[in-house]
C-alpha positions in Angstrom: -14.5 13.0 16.0 -17.2 11.0 14.2 -19.0 7.9 15.3 -20.2 4.7 13.5 -21.6 1.3 14.3 -22.0 -2.0 12.6 -25.4 -2.7 11.2 -25.6 -6.5 11.4 -27.2 -6.5 14.9 -29.9 -4.0 14.0 -30.5 -5.8 10.6 -31.4 -9.0 12.5 -34.5 -7.1 13.7 -35.4 -4.8 10.8 -33.2 -5.6 7.8 -30.2 -3.6 6.5 -32.1 -0.8 4.8 -34.1 0.1 7.8 -31.0 -0.4 10.0 -29.2 2.3 8.1 -32.1 4.6 8.6 -32.3 3.9 12.3 -28.5 4.3 12.7 -28.8 7.8 11.2 -31.8 8.7 13.4 -29.9 7.6 16.5 -27.2 10.2 15.8 -24.4 8.2 14.2 -22.3 9.8 11.5 -21.6 6.6 9.6 -22.3 2.9 9.4 -20.0 -0.1 9.3 -21.3 -2.3 6.4 -21.5 -5.8 7.9 -21.4 -8.5 5.2 -21.6 -11.7 7.1 -24.9 -12.6 5.3 -22.9 -12.8 2.1 -21.4 -16.2 3.1 -22.8 -17.3 6.5 -21.0 -20.3 8.0 -22.6 -23.0 10.1 -19.9 -23.3 12.8 -21.0 -26.8 13.7 -20.2 -28.2 10.3 -17.8 -25.4 9.2 -19.7 -25.1 5.9 -21.0 -22.1 4.1 -24.8 -22.0 4.3 -26.9 -21.2 1.2 -29.0 -18.2 1.7 -31.3 -15.9 -0.3 -29.8 -12.7 1.1 -29.1 -10.2 -1.7 -25.4 -10.0 -0.8 -25.1 -13.8 -1.5 -26.6 -13.6 -5.0 -26.2 -11.9 -8.3 -27.8 -8.8 -7.0 -25.1 -8.0 -4.5 -23.9 -4.8 -6.2 -27.4 -3.4 -6.6 -28.0 -4.1 -2.9 -24.8 -2.2 -2.0 -26.0 0.7 -4.2 -29.4 0.7 -2.5 -27.8 1.0 0.9 -25.5 3.8 -0.3 -28.5 5.7 -1.7 -30.5 5.2 1.5 -27.6 6.3 3.6 -27.1 9.4 1.5 -30.7 10.4 1.9 -30.3 10.1 5.7 -27.0 12.1 5.8 -25.0 9.0 6.6 -21.8 7.6 5.0 -20.2 4.2 5.1 -16.8 4.6 6.8 -15.8 0.9 6.8 -17.0 -2.6 6.2 -16.5 -6.1 7.6 -16.0 -9.0 5.2 -17.4 -12.4 6.0 -15.1 -14.9 7.7 -13.2 -17.2 8.3 -10.6 -16.0 5.8 -9.8 -19.3 4.2 -9.5 -20.4 0.5 -13.2 -21.1 0.0 -14.0 -17.6 1.2 -11.7 -15.7 -1.2 -14.4 -15.0 -3.9 -16.6 -13.5 -1.2 -13.7 -11.4 0.2 -13.3 -9.9 -3.3 -17.0 -9.3 -3.4 -16.9 -7.6 -0.1 -14.2 -5.2 -1.3 -16.3 -4.4 -4.3 -19.4 -3.7 -2.2 -17.3 -1.5 0.1 -16.3 0.6 -2.9 -19.9 0.8 -4.1 -21.0 2.0 -0.6 -18.2 4.6 -0.5 -16.3 2.9 2.4 -12.7 3.7 3.0 -11.7 0.5 4.8 -12.7 -3.2 4.4 -11.8 -5.3 7.5 -10.7 -8.8 6.6 -9.8 -11.2 9.4 -6.4 -12.9 9.3 -6.3 -16.6 9.4 -5.0 -17.8 12.7 -4.3 -21.3 11.4 -1.5 -20.1 9.0 1.7 -18.1 9.4 2.3 -14.4 9.0 3.8 -14.9 5.5 1.0 -17.2 4.5 -1.5 -14.5 5.6 0.5 -11.9 3.6 0.2 -14.1 0.5 -3.6 -14.1 1.1 -3.7 -10.4 1.6 -1.5 -9.2 -1.2 -4.0 -9.7 -4.1 -6.8 -8.4 -1.9 -4.8 -5.2 -1.2 -4.2 -4.8 -4.9 -7.9 -5.2 -5.6 -8.7 -2.7 -2.9 -6.2 -0.2 -4.4 -7.9 -0.5 -7.8 -11.2 0.7 -6.3 -10.0 3.0 -3.6 -10.5 0.8 -0.6 -7.8 0.1 2.1 -7.7 -3.4 3.5 -7.5 -3.8 7.3 -6.3 -6.8 9.3 -7.6 -7.3 12.8 -6.3 -8.7 16.2 -7.8 -12.1 16.8 -7.9 -14.7 19.5 -8.1 -18.4 20.1 -9.5 -20.1 23.2 -7.6 -22.3 25.6 -10.3 -24.4 27.3 -7.9 -25.9 29.8 -6.8 -22.5 31.1 -10.2 -20.9 30.5 -8.7 -17.9 28.8 -7.8 -16.5 25.4 -4.7 -17.8 23.6 -2.3 -16.2 21.0 -3.7 -16.0 17.5 -3.1 -13.9 14.4 -2.3 -10.3 15.2 -3.4 -10.9 18.8 -0.8 -8.8 20.6 1.5 -5.8 20.3 4.4 -8.0 19.1 2.8 -10.1 16.3 0.3 -7.5 14.9 3.0 -5.1 13.6 4.9 -8.0 12.1 1.8 -8.8 9.9 1.7 -5.2 8.7 5.4 -5.2 8.0 5.1 -8.4 5.9 3.2 -6.4 3.3 4.4 -2.8 4.1 1.9 -1.0 1.9 0.0 2.1 3.0 -3.1 0.4 1.6 -2.8 -2.3 4.2 -3.8 -1.0 7.6 -4.8 -2.1 11.1 -8.2 -2.4 12.7 -7.9 -2.6 16.5 -10.6 -4.6 18.2 -10.6 -3.2 21.7 -12.6 -6.1 23.2 -10.2 -8.7 21.8 -7.2 -6.8 23.1 -8.5 -6.8 26.7 -9.1 -10.6 27.0 -7.2 -12.4 29.7 -4.5 -14.7 28.4 -3.2 -12.7 25.5 -0.6 -10.7 27.4 -1.4 -7.4 25.8 -3.8 -4.5 26.0 -5.5 -1.9 23.8 -3.0 0.7 24.9 0.0 -1.4 24.0 -1.5 -2.2 20.6 -2.4 1.4 19.9 1.2 2.5 20.6 2.7 -0.4 18.6 0.4 0.3 15.6 0.8 4.0 15.6 0.0 5.6 12.2 -1.0 2.2 10.7 -4.1 2.2 12.9 -7.0 3.2 10.6 -10.1 1.6 12.1 -11.6 0.5 15.4 -14.0 -2.2 16.7 -15.2 -0.8 20.0 -17.0 -2.9 22.6 -16.8 -3.8 26.3 -16.2 -7.1 28.2 -15.4 -8.6 31.6 -11.6 -8.8 30.8 -12.1 -12.5 30.3 -14.4 -13.4 27.4 -15.4 -11.7 24.1 -18.7 -10.1 25.2 -19.2 -7.4 22.5 -21.2 -5.3 25.0 -21.9 -1.6 24.8 -18.9 0.5 26.0 -18.9 1.6 29.7 -21.2 -1.3 30.7 -18.5 -3.8 31.8 -14.9 -3.7 33.0 -12.7 -2.2 30.3 -11.2 1.1 31.4 -11.6 3.4 28.3 -9.8 6.4 29.8 -6.2 5.2 29.0 -7.4 3.8 25.7 -8.7 7.3 24.8 -5.4 8.8 25.9 -3.4 6.4 23.8 -5.6 7.1 20.7 -5.0 10.8 21.3 -1.2 10.2 21.7 -0.8 8.5 18.3 -3.0 11.1 16.6 -5.8 8.7 15.6 -8.2 10.5 13.3 -10.5 7.7 12.3 -14.0 6.9 13.4 -15.1 5.6 16.8 -16.9 2.5 15.4 -18.9 0.3 17.7 -19.1 -3.5 17.3 -21.3 -4.0 20.4 -23.8 -6.2 18.7 -24.9 -8.1 21.8 -26.4 -4.9 23.2 -29.3 -5.2 20.7 -29.9 -8.9 21.2 -32.8 -8.4 23.6 -34.4 -5.6 21.7 -37.3 -6.0 19.3 -38.1 -4.4 15.9 -40.2 -1.8 17.8 -37.5 -1.0 20.4 -34.2 -1.3 18.5 -34.2 2.4 17.8 -33.9 3.0 21.6 -31.0 0.6 21.8 -29.2 2.3 18.9 -29.6 5.7 20.7 -27.9 4.2 23.8 -25.1 3.0 21.6 -24.7 6.4 19.9 -24.5 8.1 23.4 -21.8 5.7 24.4 -19.8 6.3 21.2 -20.1 10.0 21.6 -18.9 9.7 25.2 -15.8 7.9 24.0 -15.2 10.3 21.1 -15.3 13.2 23.6 -12.7 11.4 25.8 -10.4 10.9 22.8 -10.8 14.6 21.8 -9.7 15.4 25.4 
């Protein structure tokens, strides 16, 4: 079983190109092409922020090609990507751009968040043209389990695809093999959602095509390195084995690198690769 990690957290220290090189050197097999810099949002004003990042400008395709070339030179592939969010109307051109960049990089799956402010059918209407675009360039579109926050109860609250009951309903609303599921393990284990990674894995079955793996305190969304907090990964590994999951073990543990520096980020990535290998071995049994 192969392992991967998102590159956004390393790129904050060294840029995407160097991040890909360091991910390869750390022992990963693939990288998750993070595209948040394509359309960053200021969450205080809820507005897209102008940026000079290559993904945000006319040179986005050339940048994706450069990353693909660097990865190939390092023996790395792009297994999946993450489109910018939130997935609302203003973001649609960037979601299309993200799918295009995924294809250029050679990725199989582009993860696009559902919108928790609209219904399952309204989300399906958003996804349908994106799925068709993905099919035209060989990219599957994955939706992901999300969460809201209930400040009064101090816990997570039901959101789009957040549990083992409503996630399959979103998949059924489109019912196309090019529309698949990305399970975020950390989200699934947050208190208040009434679900678990194991329940979601069993409910999703063969539609589960991608993972976002990280750890937390079973309360908040911590995005910590696996095996550092309170999630029990043994039953999760067993459930993945039960449903015959054959995708990558892809980390989204970006907070692990927050305290590192450009000079030490390689060590942090090596720790992440070791954790991913440990989980992969558990899944393999």
